[in-house]
C-alpha positions in Angstrom: 0.0 0.0 0.0 1.9 3.0 -1.3 -0.1 6.0 -0.2 -1.4 5.5 3.3 1.5 4.3 5.5 2.7 7.7 6.8 0.9 10.8 8.2 2.2 13.6 5.9 0.3 16.5 7.5 1.5 18.8 10.2 -0.8 19.3 13.3 -2.1 22.5 11.8 -2.8 21.0 8.4 -4.5 18.0 10.1 -6.8 20.3 12.0 -7.5 22.3 8.9 -8.4 19.1 7.1 -10.7 18.2 9.9 -12.7 21.4 9.4 -13.1 20.6 5.7 -14.5 17.2 6.8 -16.8 18.8 9.4 -18.3 21.1 6.8 -18.2 18.5 4.0 -21.9 18.4 3.3 -22.1 22.2 3.2 -19.3 22.8 0.8 -20.4 20.0 -1.5 -23.9 21.6 -1.9 -22.4 25.1 -2.3 -20.1 23.9 -5.1 -23.0 22.1 -6.8 -25.4 25.1 -6.6 -22.7 27.5 -7.8 -22.3 25.2 -10.8 -26.0 24.4 -11.4 -27.3 28.0 -11.1 -24.8 29.1 -13.8 -22.9 31.4 -11.5 -19.5 29.7 -12.1 -20.2 29.8 -15.8 -20.9 33.5 -15.8 -17.8 34.2 -13.8 -15.7 32.1 -16.3 -17.2 34.1 -19.2 -16.3 37.4 -17.5 -12.6 36.3 -17.7 -9.9 38.5 -16.0 -12.2 41.5 -15.9 -14.4 39.7 -13.3 -18.0 40.3 -12.4 -19.8 41.8 -9.4 -22.2 40.1 -7.1 -25.0 42.4 -8.2 -24.4 41.6 -11.9 -24.5 37.9 -11.2 -27.7 38.3 -9.2 -29.3 40.2 -12.1 -28.2 37.6 -14.7 -29.2 34.6 -12.7 -32.5 36.1 -11.4 -31.4 35.3 -7.9 -31.3 37.6 -4.9 -28.1 39.6 -4.1 -28.2 38.0 -0.7 -28.4 34.4 -2.1 -25.5 35.0 -4.6 -23.4 36.7 -1.9 -23.8 33.7 0.5 -22.8 31.2 -2.2 -19.8 33.3 -3.4 -18.5 34.0 0.1 -18.6 30.3 0.8 -17.0 29.7 -2.6 -14.1 32.0 -1.7 -13.1 29.7 1.2 -13.3 26.7 -1.2 -11.0 28.3 -3.8 -13.8 28.2 -6.3 -13.7 31.9 -6.9 -11.4 34.9 -6.2 -12.4 38.5 -5.5 -10.6 41.7 -6.2 -12.2 45.2 -6.2 -15.5 43.5 -5.5 -15.3 41.6 -8.8 -15.2 37.8 -8.9 -13.0 35.6 -11.1 -12.8 31.9 -11.4 -10.3 29.9 -9.3 -8.5 26.8 -10.5 -10.8 24.5 -8.4 -13.8 26.3 -9.7 -12.6 25.6 -13.2 -12.6 21.8 -12.5 -15.9 21.9 -10.7 -17.4 23.5 -13.8 -15.6 21.7 -16.7 -13.9 18.5 -15.6 -15.9 15.4 -16.7 -14.6 13.3 -13.9 -15.6 15.9 -11.3 -19.0 16.5 -12.9 -19.7 12.7 -13.0 -18.7 12.2 -9.4 -20.6 15.2 -8.1 -23.9 14.2 -9.9 -23.6 10.6 -8.7 -23.0 11.7 -5.1 -25.9 14.1 -5.1 -28.5 12.3 -7.2 -27.9 8.7 -6.1 -26.4 8.9 -2.6 -26.8 12.2 -0.8 -30.1 11.6 1.1 -29.4 8.0 1.7 -26.0 8.6 3.3 -27.7 9.9 6.4 -28.3 6.3 7.2 -24.7 5.1 7.0 -24.6 4.2 10.7 -27.8 2.0 10.3 -26.3 0.4 7.2 -23.1 -0.5 9.0 -24.9 -1.9 11.9 -27.4 -4.0 9.9 -25.4 -4.9 6.8 -28.3 -3.7 4.7 -28.5 -0.7 2.3 -30.6 1.4 4.6 -30.5 4.5 2.4 -32.1 2.7 -0.6 -35.6 3.2 0.9 -35.5 6.7 -0.6 -36.0 5.1 -4.0 -37.9 1.8 -3.5 -38.5 -1.3 -1.5 -35.7 -3.4 -3.0 -33.0 -5.6 -1.4 -30.4 -4.1 -3.7 -30.3 -1.1 -6.0 -29.7 -3.4 -9.0 -33.2 -4.8 -8.7 -34.6 -1.2 -9.2 -32.2 0.3 -11.7 -34.7 0.3 -14.4 -37.3 2.0 -12.1 -35.1 4.8 -10.6 -36.3 8.4 -11.3 -34.9 9.4 -14.7 -32.3 11.9 -13.4 -31.1 9.4 -10.8 -30.8 6.7 -13.4 -28.9 9.0 -15.7 -26.4 9.9 -13.0 -26.0 6.2 -12.0 -25.3 5.1 -15.6 -23.1 8.1 -16.4 -20.9 7.2 -13.4 -20.8 3.5 -14.2 -20.0 4.0 -17.9 -17.5 6.8 -17.3 -14.9 4.4 -15.9 -15.6 1.4 -18.1 -15.8 3.3 -21.4 -12.4 4.8 -20.8 -10.9 1.3 -20.2 -12.7 -0.7 -23.0 -10.5 0.4 -25.9 -7.4 -0.7 -24.0 -9.0 -3.9 -22.7 -10.5 -5.2 -26.0 -7.3 -6.2 -27.7 -6.1 -7.8 -24.4 -9.2 -9.9 -24.2 -9.4 -11.0 -27.8 -5.7 -11.4 -28.7 -5.9 -15.2 -28.1 -8.7 -15.8 -30.5 -11.7 -15.8 -28.1 -14.8 -16.6 -30.1 -17.5 -17.3 -27.5 -17.7 -15.2 -24.4 -20.1 -15.0 -21.5 -20.5 -11.5 -20.1 -21.8 -11.8 -16.6 -23.3 -8.6 -15.3 -23.3 -7.1 -18.8 -25.7 -4.3 -17.6 -26.7 -2.1 -20.6 -24.7 -4.1 -23.1 -21.7 -1.7 -23.4 -19.1 -4.4 -23.5 -21.1 -6.6 -25.8 -21.5 -3.7 -28.3 -17.9 -2.8 -28.1 -16.9 -6.5 -28.6 -19.1 -6.9 -31.6 -17.6 -3.9 -33.3 -14.0 -4.9 -32.4 -14.1 -8.6 -33.4 -16.4 -9.7 -36.2 -16.2 -13.4 -35.2 -17.1 -13.2 -31.5 -20.5 -14.1 -30.1 -21.5 -12.7 -26.7 -24.0 -13.9 -24.2 -25.1 -11.4 -21.6 -26.1 -12.8 -18.2 -27.8 -10.4 -15.9 -31.0 -9.4 -14.1 -34.1 -9.2 -16.4 -34.5 -5.4 -16.0 -30.9 -4.7 -17.1 -31.2 -7.2 -20.1 -34.3 -5.4 -21.3 -32.3 -2.1 -21.6 -29.4 -4.0 -23.2 -31.6 -5.8 -25.7 -33.3 -2.5 -26.8 -30.0 -0.9 -27.5 -28.5 -3.9 -29.3 -31.5 -4.3 -31.5 -31.3 -0.6 -32.4 -27.8 -1.2 -33.6 -28.7 -4.4 -35.5 -26.4 -6.6 -33.4 -29.1 -9.1 -32.3 -27.5 -11.9 -34.3 -24.2 -11.4 -32.4 -25.6 -11.2 -28.8 -27.7 -13.5 -26.8 -29.4 -12.9 -23.4 -29.7 -15.0 -20.3 -31.8 -13.5 -17.5 -30.8 -14.7 -14.0 -30.3 -13.6 -10.5 -26.7 -14.5 -10.0 -27.1 -14.3 -6.2 -29.3 -17.4 -6.3 -26.7 -20.1 -5.6 -28.8 -22.6 -7.4 -28.2 -20.7 -10.7 -25.5 -22.6 -12.6 -23.1 -20.8 -15.1 -23.7 -22.3 -18.5 -20.9 -24.3 -20.1 -19.5 -24.1 -23.6 -17.7 -20.7 -23.3 -14.0 -20.2 -23.8 -14.0 -17.0 -21.7 -16.2 -15.6 -18.9 -15.9 -11.8 -18.7 -16.8 -9.7 -15.7 -16.3 -5.9 -15.8 -17.0 -3.8 -12.7 -19.3 -6.6 -11.6 -17.8 -8.5 -8.7 -17.5 -5.3 -6.6 -21.3 -5.5 -6.3 -21.0 -8.5 -4.0 -19.6 -9.6 -0.6 -16.5 -11.7 -0.4 -18.5 -14.9 0.2 -20.7 -14.1 -2.8 -17.7 -13.4 -5.0 -16.3 -16.8 -4.1 -19.6 -18.5 -4.8 -19.9 -16.8 -8.3 -16.3 -17.7 -9.2 -16.7 -21.3 -8.0 -19.6 -21.7 -10.4 -17.5 -20.1 -13.1 -14.8 -22.6 -12.3 -17.2 -25.5 -12.7 -18.5 -24.2 -16.0 -15.1 -23.9 -17.8 -13.1 -26.6 -19.3 -9.3 -26.9 -18.7 -8.5 -24.3 -21.4 -11.2 -21.8 -20.3 -10.5 -18.5 -18.6 -12.1 -15.9 -16.5 -11.2 -12.3 -17.2 -12.0 -9.7 -14.6 -11.8 -6.0 -14.9 -12.0 -4.1 -11.6 -10.8 -0.9 -10.1 -8.7 -1.9 -7.0 -8.1 1.0 -4.8 -4.5 0.0 -3.8 -3.5 -0.4 -7.5 -4.1 3.2 -8.5 -1.6 5.5 -10.1 -2.4 8.5 -7.9 -3.5 8.9 -4.3 -6.6 10.8 -5.4 -7.7 7.7 -7.4 -7.4 5.6 -4.3 -9.3 8.2 -2.3 -12.2 8.2 -4.8 -12.6 4.5 -4.8 -12.4 4.3 -1.0 -15.3 6.8 -0.8 -17.2 4.9 -3.4 -17.3 1.9 -1.1 -19.7 3.8 1.1 -22.2 3.9 -1.8 -22.3 0.1 -1.8 -22.8 0.1 2.0 -25.7 2.5 2.1 -27.4 2.4 -1.3 -26.4 -0.7 -3.3 -26.4 -3.8 -1.2 -25.0 -3.2 2.3 -22.1 -5.8 2.0 -19.7 -5.0 -0.9 -17.1 -2.4 -1.7 -14.4 -1.2 -4.0 -11.8 -3.8 -2.9 -8.1 -3.8 -2.3 -6.1 -6.2 -4.4 -5.2 -8.3 -1.4 -8.9 -8.9 -0.4 -10.1 -9.3 -4.0 -7.3 -11.7 -5.1 -7.8 -13.8 -2.0 -11.4 -14.4 -3.2 -10.2 -15.5 -6.7 -7.7 -17.9 -5.2 -10.3 -19.3 -2.7 -12.5 -20.2 -5.7 -9.7 -22.3 -7.2 -8.3 -20.0 -9.8 -4.8 -18.7 -10.3 -4.0 -15.3 -11.8 -1.9 -15.8 -14.9 -1.8 -12.2 -16.0 -2.4 -8.9 -14.2 -2.4 -5.5 -15.8 -2.8 -2.4 -13.8 -3.7 1.1 -15.0 -6.1 0.0 -17.8 -7.8 3.2 -18.7 -8.4 5.6 -15.8 -8.5 3.2 -12.9 -8.9 -0.5 -13.9 -6.9 -3.7 -13.3 -7.3 -6.5 -15.7 -7.0 -10.1 -14.3 -6.8 -13.2 -16.4 -7.5 -16.3 -14.3 -7.2 -20.0 -15.1 -7.8 -23.2 -13.3 
C-alpha cells in the first residue's frame, strides 16, 4: 500500500483538514449550486475582468443575498477569487465547472447517494443498504435500476459507464488477442461491453447474463444497432446459488461486476464459473482496485465509493483492495496468470485460469 502508510500533515494541516470534513456536506452543496445556477459559468465568461455580485444576481435572477452567501462560501473553497468586488474563477472552480470526472462524481454523489448517506450508521450496523428506501423497497439497487427516477438513473449510468468506457479500448485487444470466439458477459448491464466487442471482433458471439431489468435495456440498444445476431441474453439472479453458469464458453468476462458482491458471494460466483469452464477456459475480470491506483486521489475516490455500496447498493460490498479481491479469486480455485494495472483511468485486468 503505497499511499497511506505515513501521516504527511502537520498538526495545523490536520486540524484544517478536519474542518473541511466537518463542513463537507455544506461545501459540497455550495459547489453544486454554484455550478448548477450558472454562477460559475458567468464568472468564467467574464474572464480576467471579473463580475460583481450584483451583476451575477441580475443575470441569474437570484437575490443579491443568495448570490453573496454562495460566493463567500466559494471563496473559502478556492472556487472563486475576489478583487475590487469583482469575482474571477479559481482553479478549483474551473474543474468543478468543466472536468468530466468531477461532474460525473458530483452528480452521482448528489442524485444517487446524498439523502441515503444519512443512514450510514444504520447500514453498517445491519449490513443492509438502509438508504435505498428513498428510491424503493428493494433488497439491492440493482433490482430497481430500471425503475429509478430518470435523473437518478442518468447519473448512475453516467458514473458506471465513465470508468468502463475509458478502459474498454485498452481492454478489448487484451481480451481477444488469443482468438476468443464465445464469451459469457456476466453482469453485462446495458450491453456496453457486448456492443464494443461486436464492433471490435467480427467473429465473436457474446451472451449477456444479468437481471431481467438490465437485459431489457441492453436488448433494446443492441436491437437498435442491428447486433441481435451477435448477442444472446440470459436473464438470471446470480445471487441465487442454485443458478449454474452455462458451459461451452471459452471465456467468462466480468467488468465492474464483482465489486457488487460480498467476499462470500464473489467466491460463490467464481466457483460456479470454475465448474462451467473446461481446462482451457479462462475468467477475465476488470475491476478498479483502490490500492493499485496510479495516484493517491484515485485511491481516495474508490475508498469513498465503497460507502455507496454500503448505504445504497447492497450493504455488503465495496471497492476492494487487491489483497482482499485476489484472495477471493484464489479461494475459488483460480490462479491469476496475467495482471495488468492502469487500464484506462482506474482499472486492473486479471486473467484467471484453473
